[in-house]
C-alpha positions as CSV (number, residue, x, y, z in Angstrom):
1,M,-6.5,-14.0,2.7
2,D,-6.8,-11.0,5.0
3,K,-9.8,-8.6,4.7
4,V,-7.5,-5.5,4.3
5,L,-4.2,-4.7,2.7
6,K,-2.0,-2.9,5.3
7,V,0.3,-0.3,3.9
8,S,2.8,2.1,5.5
9,H,3.3,5.3,3.5
10,S,6.7,7.0,3.9
11,Q,9.4,8.5,1.7
12,T,12.9,7.6,0.6
13,R,16.0,9.5,1.6
14,D,15.9,11.4,-1.7
15,G,12.3,12.5,-1.1
16,R,10.4,10.0,-3.3
17,P,7.1,8.5,-2.1
18,L,7.4,4.9,-0.8
19,A,4.8,2.4,0.2
20,T,5.5,-0.7,2.3
21,I,3.0,-3.6,2.2
22,R,2.8,-5.0,5.7
23,N,0.7,-8.1,5.1
24,F,1.3,-9.3,1.5
25,P,0.2,-13.0,1.1
26,G,3.8,-14.1,0.5
27,L,5.4,-16.4,-2.0
28,D,3.3,-19.1,-3.8
29,A,0.0,-17.7,-2.6
30,D,-3.1,-19.4,-4.2
31,L,-5.6,-16.7,-5.0
32,Y,-8.9,-16.8,-6.9
33,P,-9.5,-14.3,-9.7
34,E,-11.8,-12.2,-7.5
35,Q,-9.1,-12.0,-4.9
36,L,-6.5,-10.9,-7.4
37,R,-8.9,-8.2,-8.6
38,A,-9.5,-7.0,-5.1
39,M,-5.7,-6.9,-4.4
40,A,-5.1,-5.0,-7.7
41,A,-7.8,-2.4,-6.7
42,A,-6.3,-2.1,-3.2
43,L,-2.8,-1.7,-4.7
44,L,-4.0,1.0,-7.1
45,A,-5.6,2.9,-4.3
46,A,-2.4,2.7,-2.2
47,A,-0.4,3.9,-5.2
48,D,-2.7,6.9,-5.7
49,D,-2.5,7.8,-2.0
50,C,1.3,7.4,-2.0
51,T,1.7,9.8,-4.9
52,A,-0.9,12.3,-3.7
53,R,0.9,13.0,-0.4
54,K,2.9,16.1,-0.3
55,I,6.5,15.4,0.4
56,D,8.1,17.7,2.9
57,K,11.5,16.5,4.1
58,K,11.4,18.5,7.3
59,R,7.8,17.7,8.5
60,F,7.0,14.4,6.8
61,R,5.6,11.6,8.9
62,Q,4.9,8.0,8.1
63,I,1.3,7.0,8.1
64,E,-0.4,3.6,8.2
65,R,-3.4,2.9,5.9
66,A,-5.7,-0.2,5.5
67,Y,-7.3,-0.8,2.1
68,P,-10.3,-3.2,2.0
69,L,-10.0,-6.3,-0.1
70,L,-13.6,-6.6,-1.1
């Protein structure tokens, strides 16, 4: 499994926050419990960042973030 979870933060056409996971492990991934917990923590951090961004339809730009999978 990668050391970081790569996420693009953007918005939908109707102005809702949107996160796209760039390197999800895929279907039928075998993960240990500690890897699942690390992924859950990274996903929670990504969700918090996604909702914390101010949505401005005129000057909104997509950003890329990496969340460590400790």
